[in-house]
N, C-alpha and C positions, 0 to 999 in steps of 0.2 A: 677434439684434442689435437694439438699440433706436436708432431714428432720431428726432431732434428737428429740426423745421423752424421757422425763425424768419420771422415775417411783420411787418416793421417799416414805419413811415412814415419815409422817408428825407429828411433835410434837404438841400436843394439845395446841392451843391458844398461841403459843410461836413464835411470829413474828421474833424477832431478831435471834433466834436459827435456825428457818427454812430457813431464807434468807441466813445465813452463810453456812448452809449445801448445799442448792441448788446452791449457787455460786460455791462452791467447786466441786460439781457433774458436773455442766455445763462446767466450764472452764478446768477441768481435763479430760474431755472426749476426748480431743486431736483430734477433727475432724474439718473439714471445713464446718460446717453446714450452710445452708441458713436460716433455721427456727428451733428454739428450742421451744418445746411445754411442758408446765407445767400443772399439774392437776388443778381441781377446788379447790378454796380456798387454794391455795398452801402455804400460809403463816400462816394459822391457823387451818386447818381442817374444817370439815363441822359443824361449830358451829351455834347455834341459839341465840347467844349473841352478836349481832352486836354493842350494846351499849358499850361493853367491848373492842372490837378489830377493829372497823371500823375506817376509816380515810377519810379525804377529797380527792377529785380527785387531781391527780398530786402532791400527798404528798410523804411520805417516800418510800412506796413500788414502786410507779411509778418511782421515781428517781433512786431507786435500779435497776429496770428493764432497764432503759435507760443506766445506767452505765455498766451493764453486756452486754447489746446489743452492745454498742460501743466497749467494750473490745474484744468481740468475732466476731464482724462484721457480726452479724446475726439478723434476726427478732426474738423477744422473746415474748411469749404469755402465758396466763393462767388467771384464775379468782381469784379475792380477794374482800374484803368487803369494799364498798364505802359508805360514808354518804354524802348526798347532799340534802339541803333544808328539813332537818329532815326526809328524807327517806333513808333507807338502801337498797343497791343494791348488788346482787351477780354479779359483773361486770367483764367480760372478756376483757382484754386489750392486744393490740398488739403494740409493739414499734419497731422502726427501728434504725440502727446505725446513720441515718441522723436526728434522733429525731422527726420523724413523728410518729403519733399514731392514732389508731382507737379503738373504744370500742363497746361492745355489752352487754346489760343487760339481764340476763337469763329470758327467756319468760315463760317457763313452770316450775313453782315453785313446789317443791315436797311436795304436800299437806299431804301425809301420815307421813312426818317428820315435819309437821307444818312450813315448810319454808315460806308459804304464810302469816303466822301470824307475821313474823319478817322482811320480805323483800318485796320490791315493784317489781312487774314484769315489765320487759321491753315489749314494743309493736312493736319494729322494728327489722327486720332482718338486718344482716350486711354482705355485700359482698364487697370486695375490692381487689385491685391488688397489688402484691408485687413480684418484680423480675420476671415479666412475667407470674405469676400464679394468677388466680382468686380464691380467698379464701372465704369460708363461715364459720362463727363462730357459734358454739353451745356449750351448757354447760350441761353435765350429762343427766338429765331427758329429755331434749329436744330431745335426740336421739330416744325416743319412738314414736315420732309423725312425720310420713312420710310427711304429708301435709306441715308442717313447714320446713322440710328439702328438699322439692321438688326442683329439679334442672330444671330451665327453660332455659337451655343452657346458664346460666349466671355464673356458677362457675366450677372450675376444682378440687379443694381440699376442702373437708369438714373436719374441725377440731373440735373435741369434747374433752373438758377438764372436767374430771369427778372425783367424789368420789363415785365409784360404789361398793356397798357392796358384800361381798362374797356369801351370800345366792342366789343372782341373777346373778351369774357369767355366766351361760349359756345364759342368756338374753343379757348381754353385748357382748359376743362373737358372738352371732347370729345377733344382730342389727348392729354392725359395718360392717359386711359383707353385710347385706341386704341393708343398706343405700348406699354402694358402687355400688352394682349391679343395683339397681333401678334407681340410679342417674347417672350411667356411669361416676363415678368420683373416685379419690383417697380419702380415708378416713384415718385420723390419730387420734387415741384415746389415751389420756394420763390418766392413773388412778393411784391412790396411793395404797400402801400396808399398813399392820399393823392394829392396833386397836386404835380407837379414844377415846376421853374422855367420850363418852357415851357407850363404850363397843362394838361398831359396828366394825366388821372386814371387811377388804377390800381385793379384790382379785388381784389387779394389772392387769396382762394380757393386758398391753398396746400393741398396734400394729399399723401397717400401712397396709392397704388393697388396692389392685389395682382395677380398674374398672370391672374386671371379678370376683371379690369376692375372689381373692387369697391373702392370707396373705404373704406379702413380707418382713416383719420384725415383730418379736414378742418378748416380754419380758417374762422372766421366771416367772411363777406363784409364787407370794409371795416373790419375790427377789427385793431388791433395786438396780436399775440399769438404764443405758441409752441404747437406741437402735437407730439405724439409717437406713434409706432407701433412695434410689435415685428414684425420680419420673420423668417421661419424658412426657413433653407436646406433643412432636412429636408422641410418641406411643399412647397417649390418643386421639389425633386428628385422627390418622389413624384408631383406633378402632371405634370411633364414626362414621366415614364416612363409614366404612365397615358394621357396624351394627347399623343404626341410630334409636335406640329405642326412644330417646327423641323427635323425630319428631312426634311420634304417641301418645304422652302423652295428657291426658285430660286437657283442659283449666279450670282454676278456679281462684277465687280471695280470698285473705285473708283479712277479714274486721277487722279494729282496734277495 
């Protein structure tokens, strides 16, 4: 499976401008990706004004994602702002060329940035299968919480869509590799660059990591770009059989 990760500079709260740019970046990358990964809040930046930029489920941004997915014949994913029943969600969405879709509402809201005051947290993990790969979805701050990310032999690829700030760059780089090692899985992280409307700077450093914690594709720091990597379920299976760490993991339950 070929994965492409998009690392854009997101224009502040400019949906139409961001979608136009992202479509150009995605479709001009000229590859035959199976999955294309966008950052967190890819159409607006990490805004605490959902009343200004949110939209109903399966509205304009969803239709845009489906259109791009169909054009490129790949799965497309990332998070954007949804309003449902008067609740705003930081919702990660995955769409396919066959117009199937899955979604995950960010569980760990970033309290230091007051995200919990403006958005409703999700309470369910998402694991699904696409083109033979079992995928788990996470969004930005979720990456810090190993219990939520724990692999119970139920996924192969962990995707994290983020707006991860520059001052905590080393944390981002470390956690992506740590989640891959402890869960014996591939990890793909998409992060933005640039400065948002609140003056927060972002580091980029998007990457794909293999189950050994080795970086197999990485984006240049602070540069708007696309990167790609090929992941192998055969290699993953052989590695897990040769070194079956997950068999010795502690059992636990996540309560709602």
